[in-house]
C-alpha positions as CSV (number, residue, x, y, z in Angstrom):
1,M,-3.0,10.9,-17.8
2,Q,0.5,9.9,-16.9
3,L,0.5,7.2,-14.0
4,E,3.1,6.6,-11.8
5,F,3.0,3.8,-8.7
6,V,5.2,5.0,-6.2
7,N,5.5,3.0,-2.4
8,A,2.4,3.9,-0.2
9,N,4.1,4.8,2.5
10,K,5.1,7.7,0.6
11,Y,1.4,8.8,1.0
12,R,0.8,7.1,3.9
13,K,-2.2,9.6,4.8
14,Q,-4.0,9.5,1.2
15,V,-3.6,5.9,0.8
16,R,-4.2,5.0,4.8
17,Q,-7.7,7.0,4.0
18,L,-8.6,5.6,0.8
19,F,-8.2,2.3,2.4
20,V,-10.2,2.7,5.1
21,T,-12.9,4.6,3.1
22,A,-12.8,2.2,0.2
23,F,-13.2,-0.9,2.0
24,P,-15.3,-2.2,4.4
25,R,-13.7,-3.5,8.0
26,E,-14.5,-6.9,7.3
27,E,-12.6,-6.8,4.6
28,R,-9.5,-4.6,5.2
29,P,-6.7,-7.2,7.1
30,P,-4.9,-4.8,9.4
31,M,-2.5,-2.0,7.3
32,W,0.4,-3.5,9.6
33,M,-0.1,-6.7,7.9
34,L,0.4,-4.9,4.4
35,T,3.3,-3.6,5.0
36,R,5.1,-6.4,7.0
37,R,4.4,-8.7,3.5
38,C,5.9,-5.2,1.3
39,H,8.8,-5.5,3.3
40,Q,9.2,-9.4,2.9
41,G,9.0,-8.8,-0.3
42,K,6.2,-10.4,-1.1
43,A,3.8,-7.8,-1.9
44,E,3.6,-4.2,-3.4
45,F,1.5,-1.4,-2.1
46,S,1.1,1.7,-4.1
47,A,0.2,5.2,-4.2
48,V,-1.4,5.7,-8.0
49,L,-0.2,9.2,-8.9
50,D,-1.0,11.6,-12.2
51,G,1.4,13.9,-12.4
52,D,1.4,15.5,-8.3
53,R,-1.6,14.3,-8.2
54,F,-2.7,11.3,-5.8
55,V,-5.7,9.2,-7.5
56,G,-5.3,5.8,-5.5
57,L,-3.9,2.6,-4.5
58,T,-3.3,-1.1,-5.4
59,Y,-2.1,-3.8,-3.3
60,V,-0.6,-7.0,-5.2
61,I,0.3,-9.8,-3.4
62,G,1.3,-13.4,-4.2
63,N,4.2,-15.9,-5.8
64,D,6.3,-15.8,-9.2
65,S,3.4,-17.4,-11.0
66,V,0.4,-16.3,-9.4
67,K,-0.7,-13.2,-7.9
68,T,-4.1,-11.0,-6.7
69,L,-4.5,-7.7,-6.8
70,M,-6.1,-7.9,-3.9
71,F,-6.9,-3.9,-3.5
72,L,-7.4,-1.0,-6.1
73,A,-9.7,2.4,-4.9
74,I,-10.1,4.9,-6.7
75,A,-9.6,8.3,-4.6
76,E,-13.5,9.8,-4.8
77,D,-12.1,13.3,-6.5
78,A,-10.8,10.8,-9.1
79,R,-13.6,8.7,-10.4
80,D,-15.5,8.4,-13.3
81,G,-12.0,10.1,-15.0
82,G,-10.9,6.7,-16.6
83,Y,-8.5,6.0,-13.9
84,G,-9.5,2.5,-13.1
85,S,-9.2,1.6,-16.4
86,E,-5.8,2.2,-17.2
87,I,-4.5,1.4,-13.7
88,L,-5.8,-2.1,-14.6
89,R,-4.2,-1.7,-17.8
90,C,-0.9,-1.1,-16.0
91,V,-1.1,-3.8,-13.3
92,H,-1.9,-6.4,-16.3
93,E,1.2,-5.0,-18.3
94,K,3.8,-4.9,-15.4
95,Y,2.5,-8.4,-14.5
96,G,2.2,-10.4,-17.9
97,D,4.1,-13.1,-16.9
98,T,2.1,-14.3,-14.6
99,K,-1.5,-15.3,-13.6
100,I,-4.0,-12.0,-11.9
101,F,-6.9,-12.4,-10.1
102,L,-8.8,-10.5,-7.8
103,N,-11.8,-11.1,-5.9
104,I,-15.3,-9.5,-5.6
105,E,-18.9,-9.8,-3.5
106,P,-20.9,-11.8,-5.7
107,L,-24.2,-10.0,-7.0
108,D,-26.9,-10.8,-4.3
109,K,-30.1,-9.1,-5.0
110,D,-30.9,-8.7,-1.5
111,A,-27.4,-7.1,-0.5
112,P,-27.8,-3.0,0.3
113,N,-25.1,-2.1,-2.6
114,Y,-26.7,-4.7,-4.7
115,E,-26.6,-1.7,-7.9
116,Q,-22.9,-1.1,-6.9
117,R,-21.6,-4.1,-7.3
118,C,-23.3,-5.1,-10.6
119,R,-21.4,-1.6,-11.5
120,R,-18.3,-3.6,-10.2
121,K,-18.9,-6.5,-12.2
122,A,-19.2,-5.1,-15.3
123,F,-16.3,-2.4,-15.3
124,Y,-14.4,-5.6,-14.5
125,N,-15.7,-7.1,-17.0
126,R,-15.4,-4.3,-19.7
127,N,-11.4,-3.9,-18.7
128,G,-11.1,-7.8,-20.0
129,L,-11.4,-10.1,-16.8
130,D,-13.7,-13.1,-17.0
131,L,-15.7,-14.7,-13.9
132,L,-14.2,-18.1,-12.6
133,D,-16.1,-20.9,-11.5
134,Y,-15.8,-21.3,-8.6
135,Q,-16.4,-19.2,-5.2
136,V,-14.2,-18.8,-2.2
137,R,-14.9,-17.7,1.4
138,E,-12.4,-15.6,3.4
139,A,-13.3,-14.3,6.8
140,G,-17.0,-15.0,6.2
141,V,-17.1,-13.3,3.2
142,T,-17.8,-14.6,0.1
143,Y,-16.2,-13.3,-3.1
144,E,-16.4,-13.8,-6.9
145,M,-13.2,-14.6,-8.4
146,L,-12.1,-12.8,-11.4
147,T,-9.3,-13.7,-14.0
148,Y,-7.3,-12.6,-17.1
149,G,-8.2,-15.4,-19.1
150,E,-6.1,-17.9,-17.3
151,Y,-7.3,-19.9,-14.7
152,V,-6.2,-19.9,-11.6
153,T,-7.0,-22.9,-9.4
154,K,-8.4,-23.4,-6.4
155,Q,-4.7,-24.2,-4.8
156,E,-2.9,-21.8,-6.1
157,Y,-5.7,-19.2,-5.0
158,E,-4.8,-20.7,-1.2
159,E,-1.0,-21.0,-2.4
160,V,-1.1,-16.8,-2.5
161,M,-3.8,-16.6,0.5
162,I,-0.9,-18.5,2.4
163,V,1.7,-16.0,1.1
164,M,-0.6,-13.1,2.7
165,Y,-1.5,-14.6,5.9
166,G,0.6,-17.2,6.5
167,S,-1.1,-20.9,6.9
168,L,-2.3,-21.0,10.3
169,L,-4.0,-17.4,10.1
170,Y,-5.8,-18.7,6.9
171,K,-6.6,-22.0,8.1
172,I,-8.7,-19.8,11.0
173,I,-10.2,-17.0,8.5
174,K,-11.0,-20.1,5.6
175,R,-13.3,-21.8,8.8
176,I,-14.6,-18.1,9.6
């Protein structure tokens, strides 16, 4: 496995298709916003390749001290091949000097995707991410926060969200 992270624009069709199928509508900011943050130098939107094969995508945004792996998705035909773990390892290595966090849906036995949520949380735990002691809410969706052992404060979290959405839009999203 030889992973390469390339600009998502080079694989626009595959990235868009995976992004739309992997994340529910209410959890997806508009694609133009994601690419705009990249053009502003605030984020990295990557297609992940193994040789010539498109295997996934990542989207990382933040500041010099804390970043979020806002999106990680593996192409359906590449799942269960170890790509998720290897991508996480690469991201952690690349941004090793900064705190890294990500959000996942909390375990809710009444949720229609409860089993998927359990598998997702177990995957991240196996890959060295630990649960923080608070949850966050974005646009009406509650999330648990995971990190590589370094505590991310609520203020740091909000700073990253302001980088993503801007201060005005973030205030709106946070209240929904």
